[in-house]
N, CA, C and O atoms as a Maestro MAE file, in Angstrom:
{
 s_m_m2io_version
 :::
 2.0.0
}

f_m_ct {
 s_m_title
 :::
 protein
 m_atom[348] {
  # First column is atom index #
  i_m_mmod_type
  r_m_x_coord
  r_m_y_coord
  r_m_z_coord
  i_m_residue_number
  s_m_chain_name
  s_m_pdb_residue_name
  s_m_pdb_atom_name
  i_m_atomic_number
  :::
  1 25 0.825 -1.186 0.000 1 A "MET " " N  " 7
  2 3 0.000 0.000 0.000 1 A "MET " " CA " 6
  3 2 0.871 1.252 0.000 1 A "MET " " C  " 6
  4 15 0.597 2.210 -0.723 1 A "MET " " O  " 8
  5 25 1.922 1.234 0.817 2 A "HIS " " N  " 7
  6 3 2.806 2.408 0.882 2 A "HIS " " CA " 6
  7 2 3.546 2.621 -0.438 2 A "HIS " " C  " 6
  8 15 3.810 3.759 -0.828 2 A "HIS " " O  " 8
  9 25 3.876 1.538 -1.115 3 A "TYR " " N  " 7
  10 3 4.529 1.605 -2.430 3 A "TYR " " CA " 6
  11 2 3.657 2.413 -3.386 3 A "TYR " " C  " 6
  12 15 4.148 3.321 -4.058 3 A "TYR " " O  " 8
  13 25 2.387 2.093 -3.449 4 A "VAL " " N  " 7
  14 3 1.458 2.780 -4.344 4 A "VAL " " CA " 6
  15 2 1.203 4.204 -3.854 4 A "VAL " " C  " 6
  16 15 1.133 5.128 -4.664 4 A "VAL " " O  " 8
  17 25 1.063 4.394 -2.546 5 A "ARG " " N  " 7
  18 3 0.820 5.728 -1.993 5 A "ARG " " CA " 6
  19 2 1.969 6.682 -2.333 5 A "ARG " " C  " 6
  20 15 1.748 7.796 -2.807 5 A "ARG " " O  " 8
  21 25 3.198 6.225 -2.082 6 A "LEU " " N  " 7
  22 3 4.358 7.088 -2.344 6 A "LEU " " CA " 6
  23 2 4.495 7.419 -3.824 6 A "LEU " " C  " 6
  24 15 4.831 8.548 -4.182 6 A "LEU " " O  " 8
  25 25 4.240 6.453 -4.670 7 A "LEU " " N  " 7
  26 3 4.316 6.723 -6.108 7 A "LEU " " CA " 6
  27 2 3.200 7.672 -6.549 7 A "LEU " " C  " 6
  28 15 3.405 8.492 -7.444 7 A "LEU " " O  " 8
  29 25 2.027 7.567 -5.931 8 A "GLY " " N  " 7
  30 3 0.948 8.509 -6.219 8 A "GLY " " CA " 6
  31 2 1.330 9.921 -5.795 8 A "GLY " " C  " 6
  32 15 1.055 10.888 -6.506 8 A "GLY " " O  " 8
  33 25 1.965 10.032 -4.630 9 A "GLU " " N  " 7
  34 3 2.434 11.339 -4.171 9 A "GLU " " CA " 6
  35 2 3.506 11.887 -5.105 9 A "GLU " " C  " 6
  36 15 3.519 13.078 -5.413 9 A "GLU " " O  " 8
  37 25 4.394 11.022 -5.549 10 A "CYS " " N  " 7
  38 3 5.461 11.423 -6.472 10 A "CYS " " CA " 6
  39 2 4.854 11.931 -7.780 10 A "CYS " " C  " 6
  40 15 5.258 12.973 -8.295 10 A "CYS " " O  " 8
  41 25 3.890 11.193 -8.307 11 A "ARG " " N  " 7
  42 3 3.247 11.597 -9.571 11 A "ARG " " CA " 6
  43 2 2.587 12.973 -9.415 11 A "ARG " " C  " 6
  44 15 2.719 13.835 -10.284 11 A "ARG " " O  " 8
  45 25 1.885 13.166 -8.309 12 A "GLU " " N  " 7
  46 3 1.216 14.445 -8.094 12 A "GLU " " CA " 6
  47 2 2.232 15.575 -7.912 12 A "GLU " " C  " 6
  48 15 2.051 16.663 -8.459 12 A "GLU " " O  " 8
  49 25 3.279 15.330 -7.160 13 A "LEU " " N  " 7
  50 3 4.302 16.353 -6.934 13 A "LEU " " CA " 6
  51 2 4.981 16.745 -8.243 13 A "LEU " " C  " 6
  52 15 5.167 17.930 -8.519 13 A "LEU " " O  " 8
  53 25 5.346 15.759 -9.038 14 A "LEU " " N  " 7
  54 3 6.015 16.059 -10.304 14 A "LEU " " CA " 6
  55 2 5.076 16.709 -11.315 14 A "LEU " " C  " 6
  56 15 5.492 17.570 -12.089 14 A "LEU " " O  " 8
  57 25 3.822 16.302 -11.307 15 A "GLY " " N  " 7
  58 3 2.882 16.821 -12.301 15 A "GLY " " CA " 6
  59 2 2.194 18.108 -11.903 15 A "GLY " " C  " 6
  60 15 1.925 18.961 -12.749 15 A "GLY " " O  " 8
  61 25 1.901 18.257 -10.598 16 A "GLU " " N  " 7
  62 3 1.107 19.403 -10.155 16 A "GLU " " CA " 6
  63 2 1.806 20.276 -9.116 16 A "GLU " " C  " 6
  64 15 1.268 21.298 -8.691 16 A "GLU " " O  " 8
  65 25 3.009 19.867 -8.711 17 A "HIS " " N  " 7
  66 3 3.805 20.611 -7.722 17 A "HIS " " CA " 6
  67 2 3.098 20.739 -6.376 17 A "HIS " " C  " 6
  68 15 3.244 21.748 -5.687 17 A "HIS " " O  " 8
  69 25 2.339 19.724 -6.009 18 A "LYS " " N  " 7
  70 3 1.678 19.696 -4.708 18 A "LYS " " CA " 6
  71 2 1.454 18.246 -4.304 18 A "LYS " " C  " 6
  72 15 1.556 17.336 -5.126 18 A "LYS " " O  " 8
  73 25 1.147 18.046 -3.027 19 A "VAL " " N  " 7
  74 3 0.774 16.728 -2.521 19 A "VAL " " CA " 6
  75 2 -0.507 16.909 -1.713 19 A "VAL " " C  " 6
  76 15 -0.529 17.659 -0.737 19 A "VAL " " O  " 8
  77 25 -1.559 16.232 -2.117 20 A "THR " " N  " 7
  78 3 -2.862 16.349 -1.487 20 A "THR " " CA " 6
  79 2 -3.014 15.312 -0.386 20 A "THR " " C  " 6
  80 15 -2.748 14.127 -0.587 20 A "THR " " O  " 8
  81 25 -3.448 15.780 0.786 21 A "LEU " " N  " 7
  82 3 -3.751 14.876 1.896 21 A "LEU " " CA " 6
  83 2 -5.146 15.207 2.401 21 A "LEU " " C  " 6
  84 15 -5.462 16.387 2.554 21 A "LEU " " O  " 8
  85 25 -5.982 14.236 2.664 22 A "PRO " " N  " 7
  86 3 -5.770 12.816 2.419 22 A "PRO " " CA " 6
  87 2 -5.671 12.535 0.922 22 A "PRO " " C  " 6
  88 15 -6.105 13.332 0.091 22 A "PRO " " O  " 8
  89 25 -5.100 11.406 0.611 23 A "ARG " " N  " 7
  90 3 -4.812 11.046 -0.770 23 A "ARG " " CA " 6
  91 2 -6.087 10.874 -1.585 23 A "ARG " " C  " 6
  92 15 -7.053 10.273 -1.113 23 A "ARG " " O  " 8
  93 25 -6.091 11.405 -2.820 24 A "PRO " " N  " 7
  94 3 -7.263 11.241 -3.690 24 A "PRO " " CA " 6
  95 2 -7.580 9.768 -3.994 24 A "PRO " " C  " 6
  96 15 -8.738 9.414 -4.215 24 A "PRO " " O  " 8
  97 25 -6.556 8.924 -4.004 25 A "GLU " " N  " 7
  98 3 -6.756 7.503 -4.293 25 A "GLU " " CA " 6
  99 2 -6.943 6.696 -3.008 25 A "GLU " " C  " 6
  100 15 -6.584 5.521 -2.939 25 A "GLU " " O  " 8
  101 25 -7.512 7.349 -1.992 26 A "LYS " " N  " 7
  102 3 -7.683 6.755 -0.666 26 A "LYS " " CA " 6
  103 2 -8.404 5.395 -0.739 26 A "LYS " " C  " 6
  104 15 -8.002 4.448 -0.062 26 A "LYS " " O  " 8
  105 25 -9.459 5.297 -1.549 27 A "GLU " " N  " 7
  106 3 -10.220 4.044 -1.634 27 A "GLU " " CA " 6
  107 2 -9.356 2.915 -2.186 27 A "GLU " " C  " 6
  108 15 -9.419 1.790 -1.692 27 A "GLU " " O  " 8
  109 25 -8.559 3.204 -3.195 28 A "LEU " " N  " 7
  110 3 -7.642 2.202 -3.741 28 A "LEU " " CA " 6
  111 2 -6.663 1.750 -2.668 28 A "LEU " " C  " 6
  112 15 -6.411 0.554 -2.520 28 A "LEU " " O  " 8
  113 25 -6.119 2.687 -1.931 29 A "LEU " " N  " 7
  114 3 -5.146 2.356 -0.885 29 A "LEU " " CA " 6
  115 2 -5.775 1.493 0.204 29 A "LEU " " C  " 6
  116 15 -5.153 0.547 0.686 29 A "LEU " " O  " 8
  117 25 -7.001 1.818 0.587 30 A "ILE " " N  " 7
  118 3 -7.711 1.011 1.590 30 A "ILE " " CA " 6
  119 2 -7.963 -0.392 1.049 30 A "ILE " " C  " 6
  120 15 -7.800 -1.377 1.769 30 A "ILE " " O  " 8
  121 25 -8.361 -0.485 -0.217 31 A "ASP " " N  " 7
  122 3 -8.590 -1.799 -0.825 31 A "ASP " " CA " 6
  123 2 -7.304 -2.624 -0.876 31 A "ASP " " C  " 6
  124 15 -7.326 -3.831 -0.635 31 A "ASP " " O  " 8
  125 25 -6.198 -1.977 -1.185 32 A "ILE " " N  " 7
  126 3 -4.913 -2.688 -1.194 32 A "ILE " " CA " 6
  127 2 -4.588 -3.183 0.197 32 A "ILE " " C  " 6
  128 15 -4.218 -4.342 0.383 32 A "ILE " " O  " 8
  129 25 -4.728 -2.300 1.179 33 A "ARG " " N  " 7
  130 3 -4.413 -2.668 2.564 33 A "ARG " " CA " 6
  131 2 -5.309 -3.797 3.065 33 A "ARG " " C  " 6
  132 15 -4.866 -4.642 3.843 33 A "ARG " " O  " 8
  133 25 -6.546 -3.815 2.629 34 A "SER " " N  " 7
  134 3 -7.476 -4.846 3.114 34 A "SER " " CA " 6
  135 2 -7.397 -6.149 2.325 34 A "SER " " C  " 6
  136 15 -8.164 -7.078 2.576 34 A "SER " " O  " 8
  137 25 -6.467 -6.219 1.367 35 A "GLY " " N  " 7
  138 3 -6.218 -7.484 0.678 35 A "GLY " " CA " 6
  139 2 -7.066 -7.743 -0.546 35 A "GLY " " C  " 6
  140 15 -7.139 -8.883 -1.006 35 A "GLY " " O  " 8
  141 25 -7.710 -6.724 -1.090 36 A "LYS " " N  " 7
  142 3 -8.557 -6.914 -2.274 36 A "LYS " " CA " 6
  143 2 -7.734 -7.049 -3.556 36 A "LYS " " C  " 6
  144 15 -8.274 -7.383 -4.611 36 A "LYS " " O  " 8
  145 25 -6.429 -6.790 -3.463 37 A "TYR " " N  " 7
  146 3 -5.529 -6.939 -4.602 37 A "TYR " " CA " 6
  147 2 -4.436 -7.925 -4.232 37 A "TYR " " C  " 6
  148 15 -3.981 -7.977 -3.089 37 A "TYR " " O  " 8
  149 25 -4.025 -8.706 -5.222 38 A "THR " " N  " 7
  150 3 -2.901 -9.617 -4.989 38 A "THR " " CA " 6
  151 2 -1.610 -8.805 -5.007 38 A "THR " " C  " 6
  152 15 -1.589 -7.660 -5.459 38 A "THR " " O  " 8
  153 25 -0.547 -9.406 -4.517 39 A "GLN " " N  " 7
  154 3 0.748 -8.729 -4.531 39 A "GLN " " CA " 6
  155 2 1.146 -8.392 -5.966 39 A "GLN " " C  " 6
  156 15 1.660 -7.305 -6.230 39 A "GLN " " O  " 8
  157 25 0.912 -9.313 -6.887 40 A "ASP " " N  " 7
  158 3 1.247 -9.047 -8.291 40 A "ASP " " CA " 6
  159 2 0.449 -7.862 -8.840 40 A "ASP " " C  " 6
  160 15 0.988 -7.043 -9.584 40 A "ASP " " O  " 8
  161 25 -0.828 -7.770 -8.475 41 A "GLN " " N  " 7
  162 3 -1.646 -6.655 -8.934 41 A "GLN " " CA " 6
  163 2 -1.141 -5.322 -8.365 41 A "GLN " " C  " 6
  164 15 -1.121 -4.307 -9.061 41 A "GLN " " O  " 8
  165 25 -0.742 -5.343 -7.109 42 A "VAL " " N  " 7
  166 3 -0.221 -4.128 -6.481 42 A "VAL " " CA " 6
  167 2 1.061 -3.695 -7.177 42 A "VAL " " C  " 6
  168 15 1.253 -2.509 -7.444 42 A "VAL " " O  " 8
  169 25 1.943 -4.653 -7.472 43 A "PHE " " N  " 7
  170 3 3.184 -4.298 -8.164 43 A "PHE " " CA " 6
  171 2 2.902 -3.813 -9.582 43 A "PHE " " C  " 6
  172 15 3.624 -2.956 -10.093 43 A "PHE " " O  " 8
  173 25 1.878 -4.340 -10.216 44 A "GLU " " N  " 7
  174 3 1.496 -3.883 -11.544 44 A "GLU " " CA " 6
  175 2 1.034 -2.419 -11.481 44 A "GLU " " C  " 6
  176 15 1.430 -1.603 -12.314 44 A "GLU " " O  " 8
  177 25 0.201 -2.097 -10.497 45 A "ILE " " N  " 7
  178 3 -0.257 -0.724 -10.297 45 A "ILE " " CA " 6
  179 2 0.955 0.179 -10.034 45 A "ILE " " C  " 6
  180 15 1.088 1.246 -10.633 45 A "ILE " " O  " 8
  181 25 1.825 -0.262 -9.140 46 A "GLY " " N  " 7
  182 3 3.018 0.515 -8.792 46 A "GLY " " CA " 6
  183 2 3.944 0.708 -9.972 46 A "GLY " " C  " 6
  184 15 4.493 1.793 -10.164 46 A "GLY " " O  " 8
  185 25 4.122 -0.334 -10.764 47 A "ASP " " N  " 7
  186 3 5.004 -0.223 -11.930 47 A "ASP " " CA " 6
  187 2 4.465 0.805 -12.925 47 A "ASP " " C  " 6
  188 15 5.233 1.554 -13.529 47 A "ASP " " O  " 8
  189 25 3.135 0.837 -13.092 48 A "GLY " " N  " 7
  190 3 2.530 1.841 -13.973 48 A "GLY " " CA " 6
  191 2 2.761 3.246 -13.448 48 A "GLY " " C  " 6
  192 15 3.085 4.159 -14.208 48 A "GLY " " O  " 8
  193 25 2.593 3.413 -12.144 49 A "LEU " " N  " 7
  194 3 2.843 4.715 -11.529 49 A "LEU " " CA " 6
  195 2 4.316 5.105 -11.649 49 A "LEU " " C  " 6
  196 15 4.635 6.266 -11.907 49 A "LEU " " O  " 8
  197 25 5.202 4.146 -11.463 50 A "ALA " " N  " 7
  198 3 6.639 4.423 -11.569 50 A "ALA " " CA " 6
  199 2 6.996 4.876 -12.986 50 A "ALA " " C  " 6
  200 15 7.817 5.777 -13.161 50 A "ALA " " O  " 8
  201 25 6.388 4.259 -13.990 51 A "ARG " " N  " 7
  202 3 6.634 4.688 -15.376 51 A "ARG " " CA " 6
  203 2 6.153 6.132 -15.577 51 A "ARG " " C  " 6
  204 15 6.847 6.951 -16.180 51 A "ARG " " O  " 8
  205 25 4.951 6.429 -15.060 52 A "GLU " " N  " 7
  206 3 4.425 7.791 -15.159 52 A "GLU " " CA " 6
  207 2 5.361 8.787 -14.480 52 A "GLU " " C  " 6
  208 15 5.634 9.861 -15.015 52 A "GLU " " O  " 8
  209 25 5.847 8.419 -13.302 53 A "CYS " " N  " 7
  210 3 6.764 9.302 -12.566 53 A "CYS " " CA " 6
  211 2 8.039 9.541 -13.368 53 A "CYS " " C  " 6
  212 15 8.543 10.663 -13.415 53 A "CYS " " O  " 8
  213 25 8.554 8.508 -13.988 54 A "GLY " " N  " 7
  214 3 9.760 8.647 -14.807 54 A "GLY " " CA " 6
  215 2 9.544 9.609 -15.960 54 A "GLY " " C  " 6
  216 15 10.406 10.438 -16.252 54 A "GLY " " O  " 8
  217 25 8.396 9.501 -16.616 55 A "GLN " " N  " 7
  218 3 8.081 10.397 -17.723 55 A "GLN " " CA " 6
  219 2 7.920 11.835 -17.236 55 A "GLN " " C  " 6
  220 15 8.396 12.774 -17.874 55 A "GLN " " O  " 8
  221 25 7.240 11.995 -16.091 56 A "LEU " " N  " 7
  222 3 7.051 13.333 -15.533 56 A "LEU " " CA " 6
  223 2 8.380 13.936 -15.073 56 A "LEU " " C  " 6
  224 15 8.598 15.140 -15.205 56 A "LEU " " O  " 8
  225 25 9.253 13.107 -14.543 57 A "LEU " " N  " 7
  226 3 10.551 13.584 -14.074 57 A "LEU " " CA " 6
  227 2 11.376 14.144 -15.228 57 A "LEU " " C  " 6
  228 15 12.075 15.144 -15.068 57 A "LEU " " O  " 8
  229 25 11.295 13.506 -16.381 58 A "GLU " " N  " 7
  230 3 12.033 13.983 -17.556 58 A "GLU " " CA " 6
  231 2 11.602 15.390 -17.959 58 A "GLU " " C  " 6
  232 15 12.413 16.169 -18.460 58 A "GLU " " O  " 8
  233 25 10.313 15.720 -17.740 59 A "LYS " " N  " 7
  234 3 9.778 17.021 -18.142 59 A "LYS " " CA " 6
  235 2 9.690 18.010 -16.985 59 A "LYS " " C  " 6
  236 15 9.321 19.167 -17.185 59 A "LYS " " O  " 8
  237 25 10.022 17.570 -15.795 60 A "SER " " N  " 7
  238 3 9.807 18.385 -14.599 60 A "SER " " CA " 6
  239 2 10.666 19.640 -14.584 60 A "SER " " C  " 6
  240 15 11.822 19.636 -15.008 60 A "SER " " O  " 8
  241 25 10.061 20.721 -14.080 61 A "ASP " " N  " 7
  242 3 10.820 21.954 -13.898 61 A "ASP " " CA " 6
  243 2 11.154 22.173 -12.422 61 A "ASP " " C  " 6
  244 15 11.607 23.253 -12.042 61 A "ASP " " O  " 8
  245 25 10.932 21.159 -11.593 62 A "LEU " " N  " 7
  246 3 11.306 21.262 -10.187 62 A "LEU " " CA " 6
  247 2 12.833 21.296 -10.069 62 A "LEU " " C  " 6
  248 15 13.528 20.688 -10.883 62 A "LEU " " O  " 8
  249 25 13.353 21.995 -9.072 63 A "PRO " " N  " 7
  250 3 14.811 22.045 -8.918 63 A "PRO " " CA " 6
  251 2 15.373 20.667 -8.561 63 A "PRO " " C  " 6
  252 15 14.681 19.827 -7.985 63 A "PRO " " O  " 8
  253 25 16.628 20.458 -8.910 64 A "ASP " " N  " 7
  254 3 17.290 19.181 -8.621 64 A "ASP " " CA " 6
  255 2 17.597 19.010 -7.144 64 A "ASP " " C  " 6
  256 15 17.742 17.883 -6.670 64 A "ASP " " O  " 8
  257 25 17.697 20.105 -6.413 65 A "ALA " " N  " 7
  258 3 18.023 20.035 -4.990 65 A "ALA " " CA " 6
  259 2 17.094 20.970 -4.216 65 A "ALA " " C  " 6
  260 15 16.615 21.978 -4.737 65 A "ALA " " O  " 8
  261 25 16.859 20.607 -2.980 66 A "VAL " " N  " 7
  262 3 16.013 21.413 -2.109 66 A "VAL " " CA " 6
  263 2 16.805 22.602 -1.565 66 A "VAL " " C  " 6
  264 15 18.012 22.500 -1.348 66 A "VAL " " O  " 8
  265 25 16.134 23.710 -1.348 67 A "ASP " " N  " 7
  266 3 16.740 24.874 -0.706 67 A "ASP " " CA " 6
  267 2 16.680 24.612 0.795 67 A "ASP " " C  " 6
  268 15 15.690 24.945 1.445 67 A "ASP " " O  " 8
  269 25 17.725 24.022 1.340 68 A "ALA " " N  " 7
  270 3 17.735 23.585 2.740 68 A "ALA " " CA " 6
  271 2 17.553 24.750 3.697 68 A "ALA " " C  " 6
  272 15 16.904 24.601 4.733 68 A "ALA " " O  " 8
  273 25 18.109 25.895 3.371 69 A "GLU " " N  " 7
  274 3 17.976 27.068 4.241 69 A "GLU " " CA " 6
  275 2 16.521 27.520 4.318 69 A "GLU " " C  " 6
  276 15 16.005 27.786 5.403 69 A "GLU " " O  " 8
  277 25 15.870 27.603 3.178 70 A "LEU " " N  " 7
  278 3 14.458 27.988 3.135 70 A "LEU " " CA " 6
  279 2 13.600 26.978 3.887 70 A "LEU " " C  " 6
  280 15 12.727 27.356 4.667 70 A "LEU " " O  " 8
  281 25 13.849 25.714 3.652 71 A "LEU " " N  " 7
  282 3 13.085 24.660 4.322 71 A "LEU " " CA " 6
  283 2 13.278 24.723 5.828 71 A "LEU " " C  " 6
  284 15 12.315 24.573 6.580 71 A "LEU " " O  " 8
  285 25 14.487 24.939 6.272 72 A "SER " " N  " 7
  286 3 14.773 25.041 7.697 72 A "SER " " CA " 6
  287 2 14.027 26.220 8.319 72 A "SER " " C  " 6
  288 15 13.472 26.102 9.411 72 A "SER " " O  " 8
  289 25 14.013 27.357 7.620 73 A "ARG " " N  " 7
  290 3 13.283 28.529 8.127 73 A "ARG " " CA " 6
  291 2 11.784 28.252 8.198 73 A "ARG " " C  " 6
  292 15 11.123 28.651 9.157 73 A "ARG " " O  " 8
  293 25 11.250 27.575 7.195 74 A "GLN " " N  " 7
  294 3 9.821 27.270 7.169 74 A "GLN " " CA " 6
  295 2 9.441 26.360 8.341 74 A "GLN " " C  " 6
  296 15 8.417 26.570 8.991 74 A "GLN " " O  " 8
  297 25 10.256 25.374 8.597 75 A "ILE " " N  " 7
  298 3 9.993 24.446 9.706 75 A "ILE " " CA " 6
  299 2 10.084 25.186 11.037 75 A "ILE " " C  " 6
  300 15 9.228 25.012 11.905 75 A "ILE " " O  " 8
  301 25 11.109 26.002 11.199 76 A "ALA " " N  " 7
  302 3 11.266 26.773 12.436 76 A "ALA " " CA " 6
  303 2 10.082 27.712 12.637 76 A "ALA " " C  " 6
  304 15 9.574 27.835 13.752 76 A "ALA " " O  " 8
  305 25 9.639 28.372 11.574 77 A "ASP " " N  " 7
  306 3 8.485 29.269 11.668 77 A "ASP " " CA " 6
  307 2 7.220 28.506 12.061 77 A "ASP " " C  " 6
  308 15 6.420 28.996 12.857 77 A "ASP " " O  " 8
  309 25 7.043 27.325 11.511 78 A "ALA " " N  " 7
  310 3 5.861 26.522 11.842 78 A "ALA " " CA " 6
  311 2 5.876 26.114 13.310 78 A "ALA " " C  " 6
  312 15 4.848 26.171 13.985 78 A "ALA " " O  " 8
  313 25 7.040 25.704 13.805 79 A "TYR " " N  " 7
  314 3 7.153 25.348 15.223 79 A "TYR " " CA " 6
  315 2 6.856 26.562 16.110 79 A "TYR " " C  " 6
  316 15 6.105 26.457 17.080 79 A "TYR " " O  " 8
  317 25 7.442 27.701 15.776 80 A "GLN " " N  " 7
  318 3 7.239 28.899 16.592 80 A "GLN " " CA " 6
  319 2 5.775 29.331 16.581 80 A "GLN " " C  " 6
  320 15 5.238 29.736 17.612 80 A "GLN " " O  " 8
  321 25 5.141 29.247 15.437 81 A "TYR " " N  " 7
  322 3 3.717 29.577 15.343 81 A "TYR " " CA " 6
  323 2 2.913 28.653 16.255 81 A "TYR " " C  " 6
  324 15 2.036 29.110 16.988 81 A "TYR " " O  " 8
  325 25 3.206 27.373 16.212 82 A "HIS " " N  " 7
  326 3 2.498 26.391 17.043 82 A "HIS " " CA " 6
  327 2 2.728 26.663 18.531 82 A "HIS " " C  " 6
  328 15 1.782 26.656 19.318 82 A "HIS " " O  " 8
  329 25 3.970 26.898 18.910 83 A "TRP " " N  " 7
  330 3 4.280 27.131 20.322 83 A "TRP " " CA " 6
  331 2 3.625 28.401 20.834 83 A "TRP " " C  " 6
  332 15 3.151 28.437 21.969 83 A "TRP " " O  " 8
  333 25 3.590 29.456 20.004 84 A "ARG " " N  " 7
  334 3 2.916 30.701 20.414 84 A "ARG " " CA " 6
  335 2 1.422 30.463 20.605 84 A "ARG " " C  " 6
  336 15 0.811 31.047 21.500 84 A "ARG " " O  " 8
  337 25 0.842 29.626 19.785 85 A "ALA " " N  " 7
  338 3 -0.594 29.347 19.879 85 A "ALA " " CA " 6
  339 2 -0.938 28.587 21.160 85 A "ALA " " C  " 6
  340 15 -2.077 28.644 21.624 85 A "ALA " " O  " 8
  341 25 0.020 27.888 21.725 86 A "LEU " " N  " 7
  342 3 -0.225 27.120 22.956 86 A "LEU " " CA " 6
  343 2 -0.242 27.987 24.195 86 A "LEU " " C  " 6
  344 15 -0.742 27.563 25.237 86 A "LEU " " O  " 8
  345 25 0.296 29.199 24.106 87 A "LYS " " N  " 7
  346 3 0.398 30.079 25.289 87 A "LYS " " CA " 6
  347 2 -0.954 30.603 25.698 87 A "LYS " " C  " 6
  348 15 -1.058 31.354 26.668 87 A "LYS " " O  " 8
  :::
 }
 m_bond[347] {
  # First column is bond index #
  i_m_from
  i_m_to
  i_m_order
  :::
  1 1 2 1
  2 2 3 1
  3 3 4 2
  4 3 5 1
  5 5 6 1
  6 6 7 1
  7 7 8 2
  8 7 9 1
  9 9 10 1
  10 10 11 1
  11 11 12 2
  12 11 13 1
  13 13 14 1
  14 14 15 1
  15 15 16 2
  16 15 17 1
  17 17 18 1
  18 18 19 1
  19 19 20 2
  20 19 21 1
  21 21 22 1
  22 22 23 1
  23 23 24 2
  24 23 25 1
  25 25 26 1
  26 26 27 1
  27 27 28 2
  28 27 29 1
  29 29 30 1
  30 30 31 1
  31 31 32 2
  32 31 33 1
  33 33 34 1
  34 34 35 1
  35 35 36 2
  36 35 37 1
  37 37 38 1
  38 38 39 1
  39 39 40 2
  40 39 41 1
  41 41 42 1
  42 42 43 1
  43 43 44 2
  44 43 45 1
  45 45 46 1
  46 46 47 1
  47 47 48 2
  48 47 49 1
  49 49 50 1
  50 50 51 1
  51 51 52 2
  52 51 53 1
  53 53 54 1
  54 54 55 1
  55 55 56 2
  56 55 57 1
  57 57 58 1
  58 58 59 1
  59 59 60 2
  60 59 61 1
  61 61 62 1
  62 62 63 1
  63 63 64 2
  64 63 65 1
  65 65 66 1
  66 66 67 1
  67 67 68 2
  68 67 69 1
  69 69 70 1
  70 70 71 1
  71 71 72 2
  72 71 73 1
  73 73 74 1
  74 74 75 1
  75 75 76 2
  76 75 77 1
  77 77 78 1
  78 78 79 1
  79 79 80 2
  80 79 81 1
  81 81 82 1
  82 82 83 1
  83 83 84 2
  84 83 85 1
  85 85 86 1
  86 86 87 1
  87 87 88 2
  88 87 89 1
  89 89 90 1
  90 90 91 1
  91 91 92 2
  92 91 93 1
  93 93 94 1
  94 94 95 1
  95 95 96 2
  96 95 97 1
  97 97 98 1
  98 98 99 1
  99 99 100 2
  100 99 101 1
  101 101 102 1
  102 102 103 1
  103 103 104 2
  104 103 105 1
  105 105 106 1
  106 106 107 1
  107 107 108 2
  108 107 109 1
  109 109 110 1
  110 110 111 1
  111 111 112 2
  112 111 113 1
  113 113 114 1
  114 114 115 1
  115 115 116 2
  116 115 117 1
  117 117 118 1
  118 118 119 1
  119 119 120 2
  120 119 121 1
  121 121 122 1
  122 122 123 1
  123 123 124 2
  124 123 125 1
  125 125 126 1
  126 126 127 1
  127 127 128 2
  128 127 129 1
  129 129 130 1
  130 130 131 1
  131 131 132 2
  132 131 133 1
  133 133 134 1
  134 134 135 1
  135 135 136 2
  136 135 137 1
  137 137 138 1
  138 138 139 1
  139 139 140 2
  140 139 141 1
  141 141 142 1
  142 142 143 1
  143 143 144 2
  144 143 145 1
  145 145 146 1
  146 146 147 1
  147 147 148 2
  148 147 149 1
  149 149 150 1
  150 150 151 1
  151 151 152 2
  152 151 153 1
  153 153 154 1
  154 154 155 1
  155 155 156 2
  156 155 157 1
  157 157 158 1
  158 158 159 1
  159 159 160 2
  160 159 161 1
  161 161 162 1
  162 162 163 1
  163 163 164 2
  164 163 165 1
  165 165 166 1
  166 166 167 1
  167 167 168 2
  168 167 169 1
  169 169 170 1
  170 170 171 1
  171 171 172 2
  172 171 173 1
  173 173 174 1
  174 174 175 1
  175 175 176 2
  176 175 177 1
  177 177 178 1
  178 178 179 1
  179 179 180 2
  180 179 181 1
  181 181 182 1
  182 182 183 1
  183 183 184 2
  184 183 185 1
  185 185 186 1
  186 186 187 1
  187 187 188 2
  188 187 189 1
  189 189 190 1
  190 190 191 1
  191 191 192 2
  192 191 193 1
  193 193 194 1
  194 194 195 1
  195 195 196 2
  196 195 197 1
  197 197 198 1
  198 198 199 1
  199 199 200 2
  200 199 201 1
  201 201 202 1
  202 202 203 1
  203 203 204 2
  204 203 205 1
  205 205 206 1
  206 206 207 1
  207 207 208 2
  208 207 209 1
  209 209 210 1
  210 210 211 1
  211 211 212 2
  212 211 213 1
  213 213 214 1
  214 214 215 1
  215 215 216 2
  216 215 217 1
  217 217 218 1
  218 218 219 1
  219 219 220 2
  220 219 221 1
  221 221 222 1
  222 222 223 1
  223 223 224 2
  224 223 225 1
  225 225 226 1
  226 226 227 1
  227 227 228 2
  228 227 229 1
  229 229 230 1
  230 230 231 1
  231 231 232 2
  232 231 233 1
  233 233 234 1
  234 234 235 1
  235 235 236 2
  236 235 237 1
  237 237 238 1
  238 238 239 1
  239 239 240 2
  240 239 241 1
  241 241 242 1
  242 242 243 1
  243 243 244 2
  244 243 245 1
  245 245 246 1
  246 246 247 1
  247 247 248 2
  248 247 249 1
  249 249 250 1
  250 250 251 1
  251 251 252 2
  252 251 253 1
  253 253 254 1
  254 254 255 1
  255 255 256 2
  256 255 257 1
  257 257 258 1
  258 258 259 1
  259 259 260 2
  260 259 261 1
  261 261 262 1
  262 262 263 1
  263 263 264 2
  264 263 265 1
  265 265 266 1
  266 266 267 1
  267 267 268 2
  268 267 269 1
  269 269 270 1
  270 270 271 1
  271 271 272 2
  272 271 273 1
  273 273 274 1
  274 274 275 1
  275 275 276 2
  276 275 277 1
  277 277 278 1
  278 278 279 1
  279 279 280 2
  280 279 281 1
  281 281 282 1
  282 282 283 1
  283 283 284 2
  284 283 285 1
  285 285 286 1
  286 286 287 1
  287 287 288 2
  288 287 289 1
  289 289 290 1
  290 290 291 1
  291 291 292 2
  292 291 293 1
  293 293 294 1
  294 294 295 1
  295 295 296 2
  296 295 297 1
  297 297 298 1
  298 298 299 1
  299 299 300 2
  300 299 301 1
  301 301 302 1
  302 302 303 1
  303 303 304 2
  304 303 305 1
  305 305 306 1
  306 306 307 1
  307 307 308 2
  308 307 309 1
  309 309 310 1
  310 310 311 1
  311 311 312 2
  312 311 313 1
  313 313 314 1
  314 314 315 1
  315 315 316 2
  316 315 317 1
  317 317 318 1
  318 318 319 1
  319 319 320 2
  320 319 321 1
  321 321 322 1
  322 322 323 1
  323 323 324 2
  324 323 325 1
  325 325 326 1
  326 326 327 1
  327 327 328 2
  328 327 329 1
  329 329 330 1
  330 330 331 1
  331 331 332 2
  332 331 333 1
  333 333 334 1
  334 334 335 1
  335 335 336 2
  336 335 337 1
  337 337 338 1
  338 338 339 1
  339 339 340 2
  340 339 341 1
  341 341 342 1
  342 342 343 1
  343 343 344 2
  344 343 345 1
  345 345 346 1
  346 346 347 1
  347 347 348 2
  :::
 }
}
């Protein structure tokens, strides 16, 4: 289930530059987790998603590396906002 979930997130990130939570394919993920698909079927779904991700990656305009400084500031700001709200 996580294999398919992560590839779905990857496809959305590469194609739409966002990750939606809860996942739009939530029902599929629940069905996979509850055993409605065989392991081979799950890998088939995942392999299709992986191919899509590969194609999207070739065309992606996302940067090759994360801006670690920006990300660190964003995380620190989120923590500070949360801690201030608790006061």
